[in-house]
One Martini backbone bead per residue (centre of mass of N, CA, C, O) as a GRO file, in nm:
protein
   86
    1UNK     BB    1  -0.745   2.502   2.026
    2UNK     BB    2  -0.534   2.452   1.801
    3UNK     BB    3  -0.721   2.310   1.603
    4UNK     BB    4  -0.915   2.549   1.569
    5UNK     BB    5  -0.710   2.749   1.456
    6UNK     BB    6  -0.624   2.578   1.217
    7UNK     BB    7  -0.901   2.545   1.089
    8UNK     BB    8  -0.959   2.844   1.037
    9UNK     BB    9  -0.711   2.895   0.859
   10UNK     BB   10  -0.773   2.682   0.640
   11UNK     BB   11  -1.045   2.787   0.554
   12UNK     BB   12  -0.933   3.067   0.462
   13UNK     BB   13  -0.704   2.954   0.262
   14UNK     BB   14  -0.830   2.666   0.134
   15UNK     BB   15  -1.097   2.581   0.247
   16UNK     BB   16  -1.357   2.369   0.349
   17UNK     BB   17  -1.290   2.126   0.113
   18UNK     BB   18  -1.015   2.068   0.183
   19UNK     BB   19  -0.832   1.800   0.275
   20UNK     BB   20  -0.674   1.942   0.506
   21UNK     BB   21  -0.920   2.055   0.650
   22UNK     BB   22  -1.057   1.780   0.700
   23UNK     BB   23  -0.832   1.661   0.873
   24UNK     BB   24  -0.848   1.872   1.098
   25UNK     BB   25  -1.141   1.820   1.172
   26UNK     BB   26  -1.097   1.527   1.253
   27UNK     BB   27  -0.887   1.585   1.475
   28UNK     BB   28  -1.072   1.754   1.647
   29UNK     BB   29  -1.290   1.542   1.692
   30UNK     BB   30  -1.100   1.338   1.832
   31UNK     BB   31  -1.024   1.522   2.069
   32UNK     BB   32  -1.311   1.559   2.174
   33UNK     BB   33  -1.374   1.261   2.215
   34UNK     BB   34  -1.133   1.215   2.419
   35UNK     BB   35  -1.303   1.412   2.629
   36UNK     BB   36  -1.619   1.311   2.607
   37UNK     BB   37  -1.747   1.496   2.359
   38UNK     BB   38  -1.964   1.342   2.163
   39UNK     BB   39  -2.161   1.548   2.039
   40UNK     BB   40  -1.946   1.736   1.917
   41UNK     BB   41  -1.801   1.517   1.755
   42UNK     BB   42  -2.037   1.434   1.580
   43UNK     BB   43  -2.075   1.701   1.434
   44UNK     BB   44  -1.791   1.709   1.306
   45UNK     BB   45  -1.799   1.434   1.162
   46UNK     BB   46  -2.044   1.501   0.983
   47UNK     BB   47  -1.920   1.736   0.832
   48UNK     BB   48  -1.679   1.584   0.723
   49UNK     BB   49  -1.828   1.356   0.577
   50UNK     BB   50  -1.987   1.525   0.374
   51UNK     BB   51  -1.741   1.654   0.239
   52UNK     BB   52  -1.594   1.392   0.159
   53UNK     BB   53  -1.810   1.277  -0.024
   54UNK     BB   54  -1.797   1.518  -0.224
   55UNK     BB   55  -1.477   1.527  -0.275
   56UNK     BB   56  -1.379   1.200  -0.252
   57UNK     BB   57  -1.594   1.003  -0.177
   58UNK     BB   58  -1.742   0.710  -0.043
   59UNK     BB   59  -1.456   0.514  -0.084
   60UNK     BB   60  -1.264   0.669   0.061
   61UNK     BB   61  -1.056   0.629   0.323
   62UNK     BB   62  -1.137   0.893   0.474
   63UNK     BB   63  -1.440   0.843   0.471
   64UNK     BB   64  -1.434   0.570   0.622
   65UNK     BB   65  -1.301   0.682   0.878
   66UNK     BB   66  -1.533   0.880   0.946
   67UNK     BB   67  -1.745   0.666   0.995
   68UNK     BB   68  -1.603   0.531   1.228
   69UNK     BB   69  -1.577   0.783   1.410
   70UNK     BB   70  -1.877   0.835   1.427
   71UNK     BB   71  -1.950   0.567   1.560
   72UNK     BB   72  -1.791   0.623   1.820
   73UNK     BB   73  -1.952   0.875   1.907
   74UNK     BB   74  -2.226   0.735   1.919
   75UNK     BB   75  -2.148   0.511   2.117
   76UNK     BB   76  -2.062   0.712   2.350
   77UNK     BB   77  -2.395   0.774   2.373
   78UNK     BB   78  -2.545   0.479   2.357
   79UNK     BB   79  -2.594   0.433   2.026
   80UNK     BB   80  -2.557   0.129   1.908
   81UNK     BB   81  -2.740   0.087   1.662
   82UNK     BB   82  -2.642   0.334   1.501
   83UNK     BB   83  -2.344   0.255   1.495
   84UNK     BB   84  -2.384  -0.012   1.339
   85UNK     BB   85  -2.508   0.117   1.077
   86UNK     BB   86  -2.240   0.277   0.999
   0.00000   0.00000   0.00000
């Protein structure tokens, strides 16, 4: 809940594509994944990844970390082939 509140505040103050906002979104997704809610985490990681690719570039360390985190969320749903492709 705290990550969600922080994310909404950052979106409103900094904007949806600000690097700090994206970091908070990634942290929220990781917390959700840690609770075993892999589908919800996947959706958040995908949103974060698309924004990071646009704002930071495809080879930025944060973008690459988001790809890894997305792969973990996909793997957690038993979609091993898709996770490997990421």
